[in-house]
C-alpha positions in Angstrom: 12.8 4.8 4.2 16.3 6.0 4.1 17.0 9.6 4.2 20.1 11.8 4.6 22.5 8.7 5.6 26.0 8.9 4.4 27.0 5.6 2.3 29.4 3.4 4.1 32.1 1.4 2.1 32.3 -2.4 2.9 35.6 -2.7 4.5 37.8 -5.7 3.6 37.2 -7.1 7.1 33.6 -6.9 6.9 33.7 -8.3 3.2 35.9 -11.3 4.5 33.2 -12.0 7.4 30.2 -11.8 4.8 32.0 -14.1 2.5 32.6 -16.7 5.2 29.1 -16.6 6.1 28.0 -16.7 2.7 30.1 -19.8 2.1 28.4 -21.3 5.0 25.0 -20.3 3.6 25.7 -21.8 0.2 26.6 -25.1 1.9 23.1 -25.1 3.4 21.5 -24.5 -0.2 20.6 -20.9 0.7 18.3 -22.0 3.7 18.4 -19.6 6.3 16.7 -22.0 8.8 19.7 -24.4 8.6 22.2 -21.6 8.9 20.4 -20.5 12.1 20.3 -23.9 13.5 24.2 -23.9 13.8 24.0 -20.6 15.5 22.5 -19.0 18.6 20.8 -15.5 19.0 20.0 -13.8 22.1 16.7 -12.5 23.2 17.2 -9.1 21.9 18.7 -10.6 18.6 15.8 -12.8 18.0 13.4 -9.7 18.7 15.2 -7.4 16.1 15.1 -10.5 13.7 11.5 -11.0 13.7 10.3 -7.5 14.5 12.3 -6.3 11.3 11.0 -9.4 9.3 7.4 -8.3 9.9 8.3 -4.7 9.0 10.0 -5.9 5.7 7.1 -8.4 5.0 4.4 -5.4 5.1 6.4 -3.5 2.7 4.0 -4.0 -0.2 0.9 -3.5 1.9 0.2 -7.1 2.7 2.0 -10.0 4.3 2.2 -12.9 2.0 2.0 -16.6 2.8 5.5 -16.9 1.9 6.5 -14.3 4.5 4.7 -16.2 7.1 6.1 -19.5 6.1 9.5 -18.2 6.0 9.4 -16.6 9.6 8.1 -20.1 10.9 10.9 -21.8 9.3 13.2 -19.6 11.0 11.6 -20.3 14.2 12.1 -24.1 13.6 15.7 -23.3 12.8 16.2 -21.4 16.2 14.4 -24.4 17.9 12.0 -21.9 19.9 10.0 -23.3 22.5 6.2 -22.6 22.9 6.8 -19.3 25.0 9.7 -18.0 22.7 7.7 -19.0 19.7 4.7 -16.7 20.8 7.3 -14.0 21.6 8.6 -14.2 18.1 5.2 -14.2 16.6 4.4 -11.0 18.6 7.5 -9.4 17.5 6.7 -10.1 13.8 3.2 -8.8 14.2 4.5 -5.5 15.8 7.0 -5.1 13.0 4.3 -5.7 10.5 2.0 -2.9 12.1 4.9 -0.5 12.2 5.3 2.1 9.6 8.8 3.2 10.5 11.9 2.0 12.3 13.7 5.0 13.6 11.6 5.5 16.7 12.6 2.0 18.0 16.4 2.1 17.1 18.1 2.7 20.5 15.6 0.0 22.1 16.4 -2.5 19.6 20.0 -1.8 19.8 20.1 -2.1 23.7 18.4 -5.3 23.4 20.8 -6.5 21.0 23.8 -5.5 23.3 27.3 -5.9 22.2 26.4 -8.7 19.6 29.4 -9.9 17.6 29.6 -8.7 14.0 28.9 -12.3 12.7 25.7 -12.3 14.6 24.7 -8.9 13.1 25.5 -10.2 9.6 23.5 -13.4 10.3 20.7 -11.3 11.1 21.0 -9.1 8.3 21.5 -12.0 5.7 18.1 -13.5 7.1 16.4 -10.1 6.7 17.8 -9.8 2.9 16.6 -13.3 2.3 13.1 -12.5 3.6 13.2 -9.3 1.3 13.8 -11.3 -1.7 11.3 -13.9 -1.3 9.3 -13.0 -4.4 12.7 -12.4 -6.3 15.0 -9.6 -6.5 13.5 -6.9 -4.0 11.6 -4.1 -5.4 11.8 -0.7 -3.9 9.5 -1.1 -1.1 11.0 -4.3 0.3 14.7 -2.8 -0.5 14.1 0.3 1.4 12.8 -1.3 4.5 15.6 -3.8 4.3 18.2 -0.8 4.1 16.1 0.6 7.3 16.8 -2.7 9.1 20.5 -2.7 8.2 20.9 0.8 9.3 19.6 -0.3 12.8 21.9 -3.1 12.8 24.7 -0.7 12.1 25.5 -2.5 8.9 26.7 -0.3 5.9 24.3 -0.3 2.8 27.3 -1.6 0.8 26.4 -4.9 2.6 23.0 -4.9 0.9 24.9 -4.2 -2.4 27.2 -6.9 -2.0 24.3 -9.4 -1.1 22.5 -8.4 -4.1 25.4 -9.1 -6.5 26.0 -12.6 -4.7 22.2 -13.5 -5.2 22.4 -12.4 -8.7 25.2 -14.8 -9.2 23.9 -17.6 -7.1 20.3 -17.4 -6.8 18.6 -15.0 -9.2 19.5 -17.0 -12.3 17.0 -16.1 -15.1 18.2 -18.9 -17.6 18.9 -22.6 -16.8 22.6 -23.7 -17.5 23.2 -25.3 -20.8 22.7 -29.0 -21.2 26.0 -31.2 -20.9 26.8 -32.4 -24.4 30.4 -34.0 -23.8 31.8 -36.4 -21.4 34.0 -33.6 -20.0 30.9 -31.6 -19.3 29.4 -34.6 -17.4 32.4 -35.2 -15.5 32.7 -31.3 -14.4 29.0 -31.3 -13.2 29.3 -34.4 -11.2 32.8 -33.3 -9.7 34.7 -36.3 -11.0 37.2 -37.0 -13.9 38.1 -39.7 -16.4 40.1 -41.8 -13.7 37.0 -42.1 -11.8 35.5 -45.5 -11.9 32.1 -46.0 -13.1 30.8 -47.2 -9.5 32.5 -44.1 -7.9 30.7 -42.0 -10.5 27.4 -43.6 -9.7 27.9 -42.8 -6.0 28.8 -39.2 -6.9 25.7 -38.9 -9.0 23.6 -40.1 -6.2 25.1 -37.9 -3.7 24.8 -35.0 -5.5 21.2 -35.6 -6.5 20.4 -36.3 -2.8 21.6 -32.7 -2.0 18.8 -31.2 -4.2 16.0 -33.3 -3.3 13.0 -31.6 -2.0 13.0 -33.4 1.2 16.5 -32.3 1.9 16.0 -28.9 0.8 13.0 -28.2 3.1 10.3 -25.9 2.6 11.7 -22.2 3.0 13.2 -21.9 -0.5 11.9 -18.9 -2.4 10.4 -19.3 -6.0 13.8 -18.4 -7.7 15.5 -20.9 -5.5 13.2 -23.9 -6.3 13.8 -23.1 -9.8 17.4 -23.3 -9.5 17.4 -26.5 -7.5 15.0 -27.9 -10.2 17.6 -26.9 -12.8 20.6 -28.4 -10.9 18.8 -31.6 -10.5 18.0 -31.8 -14.4 21.7 -31.0 -15.3 22.8 -33.8 -12.9 20.3 -36.3 -14.5 21.6 -34.9 -18.0 25.1 -35.5 -17.0 24.5 -39.0 -15.8 22.7 -39.9 -18.7 25.7 -38.7 -20.8 28.1 -41.0 -18.7 25.7 -44.1 -18.8 25.6 -43.8 -22.8 29.2 -43.7 -23.1 29.6 -46.5 -20.7 27.3 -48.7 -22.6 29.2 -47.9 -25.9 32.5 -48.7 -24.5 31.6 -52.1 -22.9 
């Protein structure tokens, strides 16, 4: 757990980099595996990722099926071969059995080398996502995630920033209101009154396909699964409003 560390502010440059990464993450429906598929991590970067992931997963005393499935999905996203996959599993297990990170700080950092800030942020985002699999991180997972961020030389303010972002985009406790008007329906589907019915139908199908379970994959946390279902429901409700109005105006 953290102790005696001076808080670091989130600089405007770091915030901008984090915003860019989160925008990309949002475009992948909050699936780290798909985000990793578009990036490469060095051997040291992968070691840090899976070691710290195992360390965070054991925060509550036991590693859950969700933690294991999440790690496996990240391996798929990184397209690890049989050998590198076995190495990732071993690093995860080593992290799981570790009770403190300070003793490995220099070793991990040397393995990571002069990794670009964006890669460190990418690893940090994947670790934060792992910490929040059961929902907003409780203290044990939060503290271990902070430890990992410290090893990555990322400020604690980055975790606070991620927490706010997840609160607005992922940890949504109540479903959005049901669309009641035609304007509500247009806004949800991203169209307007000038859009033809055929184009609206295509927009509806396109949006629905984005939230289909086969499209989203298997590495969504329970809160994200709820959010996806809520979004699907809103799209269907918006489409019902538009269809009903189209029938009345024919």
